[in-house]
C-alpha positions as CSV (number, residue, x, y, z in Angstrom):
1,M,0.1,0.0,-0.1
2,A,1.5,3.3,-1.1
3,D,1.4,6.4,1.0
4,N,-1.3,8.9,-0.2
5,V,0.4,12.4,-0.3
6,N,-0.9,15.6,-1.8
7,V,-4.5,14.5,-1.7
8,G,-7.1,16.7,-3.2
9,I,-10.4,16.9,-5.0
10,A,-10.1,15.0,-8.3
11,P,-10.7,16.1,-10.9
12,P,-9.9,19.7,-9.7
13,D,-12.7,22.2,-9.6
14,F,-11.5,25.2,-11.5
15,E,-14.2,27.4,-10.2
16,T,-12.6,27.4,-6.7
17,D,-9.5,29.3,-5.6
18,V,-7.8,26.0,-4.9
19,G,-8.5,24.8,-8.5
20,K,-7.3,28.2,-10.0
21,F,-4.2,27.8,-7.8
22,R,-3.6,24.4,-9.3
23,V,-4.0,25.6,-12.8
24,Q,-1.4,28.4,-12.3
25,I,1.3,26.0,-10.9
26,G,0.6,23.4,-13.4
27,D,-0.6,20.7,-10.8
28,T,-3.7,19.4,-12.5
29,E,-2.8,15.8,-13.2
30,Y,-3.6,13.3,-10.6
31,E,-3.5,9.5,-9.8
32,E,-6.0,7.4,-8.1
33,L,-5.5,6.9,-4.4
34,D,-4.4,3.5,-3.0
35,P,-7.0,2.3,-2.0
36,P,-9.3,4.4,-4.4
37,E,-11.6,6.9,-3.0
38,Q,-14.4,8.6,-4.9
39,G,-13.7,12.2,-5.8
40,K,-10.1,12.2,-4.5
41,G,-6.8,12.0,-6.2
42,Q,-3.0,12.3,-5.5
43,Y,-1.4,15.3,-7.1
44,V,2.3,15.9,-7.9
45,F,3.0,19.2,-6.0
46,L,0.6,20.1,-3.4
47,S,-2.5,18.8,-1.5
48,D,-5.7,20.9,-1.3
49,A,-5.1,21.5,2.4
50,E,-1.6,23.0,1.6
51,I,-3.1,25.2,-1.1
52,Q,-5.7,26.4,1.3
53,V,-3.1,27.4,3.9
54,Y,-1.4,29.5,1.2
55,L,-4.7,31.2,0.4
56,D,-5.6,31.7,4.2
57,V,-2.1,33.2,4.8
58,A,-2.7,35.5,1.8
59,S,-6.1,36.6,3.1
60,G,-7.8,34.9,0.2
61,S,-5.7,36.6,-2.5
62,L,-5.0,34.2,-5.2
63,Y,-2.1,36.1,-6.6
64,R,-0.5,36.7,-3.2
65,A,-0.8,33.0,-2.4
66,L,1.0,32.2,-5.7
67,G,3.7,34.7,-4.8
68,D,4.1,33.0,-1.4
69,Y,4.4,29.6,-3.0
70,N,7.1,30.7,-5.3
71,L,9.0,32.3,-2.4
72,A,8.9,29.0,-0.7
73,L,10.2,27.4,-3.8
74,A,12.9,30.0,-3.9
75,N,13.9,29.2,-0.4
76,A,14.1,25.5,-1.1
77,A,16.1,26.2,-4.3
78,A,18.5,28.4,-2.5
79,E,18.9,25.8,0.3
80,N,19.8,23.1,-2.3
81,S,21.8,25.2,-4.8
82,K,25.1,23.8,-6.0
83,I,27.8,24.5,-8.5
84,I,29.4,21.3,-10.0
85,K,32.4,21.5,-12.2
86,D,34.2,18.8,-14.0
87,H,36.8,19.4,-16.7
88,D,34.7,20.9,-19.5
89,L,31.3,20.6,-17.8
90,Q,29.7,23.0,-15.4
91,V,26.3,22.7,-13.8
92,S,25.0,25.5,-11.6
93,T,21.5,25.6,-9.8
94,V,22.3,28.9,-8.0
95,Q,20.3,31.1,-10.4
96,R,17.2,28.9,-9.8
97,A,16.4,30.6,-6.6
98,N,16.5,34.1,-8.2
99,D,14.2,32.9,-11.0
100,Y,11.6,31.8,-8.4
101,R,12.0,35.2,-6.7
102,R,11.3,37.0,-9.8
103,I,8.2,34.9,-10.5
104,A,7.0,35.6,-7.0
105,L,7.6,39.3,-7.5
106,A,5.5,39.2,-10.6
107,W,2.7,37.5,-8.7
108,Y,3.0,40.1,-5.9
109,Q,2.8,43.0,-8.5
110,R,-0.3,41.4,-10.1
111,A,-1.9,41.2,-6.5
112,E,-1.1,44.9,-6.0
113,Q,-2.7,45.7,-9.4
114,D,-5.8,43.7,-8.4
115,D,-6.0,45.5,-5.1
116,E,-5.7,48.9,-6.7
117,S,-8.4,48.1,-9.3
118,S,-10.8,46.8,-6.6
119,G,-10.1,49.8,-4.3
120,V,-8.5,47.8,-1.5
121,G,-6.0,50.1,0.4
122,D,-7.4,53.1,-1.1
123,I,-6.2,56.5,0.4
124,F,-9.7,57.3,1.6
125,D,-9.8,54.1,3.6
126,A,-6.7,54.6,5.8
127,F,-3.6,56.7,5.6
128,S,-0.8,57.7,8.0
129,L,-0.1,61.2,9.2
130,G,3.2,60.2,10.9
131,G,4.0,60.8,14.5
132,T,1.6,59.2,16.9
133,N,-0.9,58.7,14.1
134,D,-3.4,61.1,15.8
135,P,-5.9,62.6,13.5
136,V,-5.3,66.2,12.5
137,A,-8.4,68.3,11.7
138,E,-8.3,70.3,8.6
139,G,-7.4,73.9,9.1
140,S,-6.1,73.3,12.7
141,I,-3.1,75.2,14.1
142,A,0.2,73.5,13.7
143,Q,1.4,71.8,16.9
144,W,4.9,71.8,18.4
145,G,6.7,68.5,17.9
146,R,4.3,67.2,15.3
147,E,5.9,66.4,11.9
148,Y,3.8,67.4,8.8
149,T,4.7,65.8,5.5
150,W,3.3,64.9,2.1
151,N,5.9,62.3,1.6
152,R,5.3,58.6,2.0
153,L,6.2,57.3,5.3
């Protein structure tokens, strides 16, 4: 009897965030469980539970979850990076971690664009005035010790 790892709903439901995540990482092929279980399959990369954790940590943002996943891959690639040289042959896996970081950055940028288009983090929702973050009424007299700035903090 083989170990059932990376268990998830099979076939994947592409209408859910877990299914959309699977499509983006190319983890849609599955094998039957041993013993077989109706509606479940064994995937190559991640289980449904692991994908759900990425989504929960990213507060439900699919793109941030994908960025987090690629950062995890970058960490693993950096940990296992090697340079092997032998006469006229050289193999290096050092660059692989940077490639995963670039992919993660692209997902994070897409998440930011998604947030901006949906109005999340809009300036009218919340902004920082610096200092102790006390609100300053419009037209009030300047206070000693308070820093006023238009620059980003």
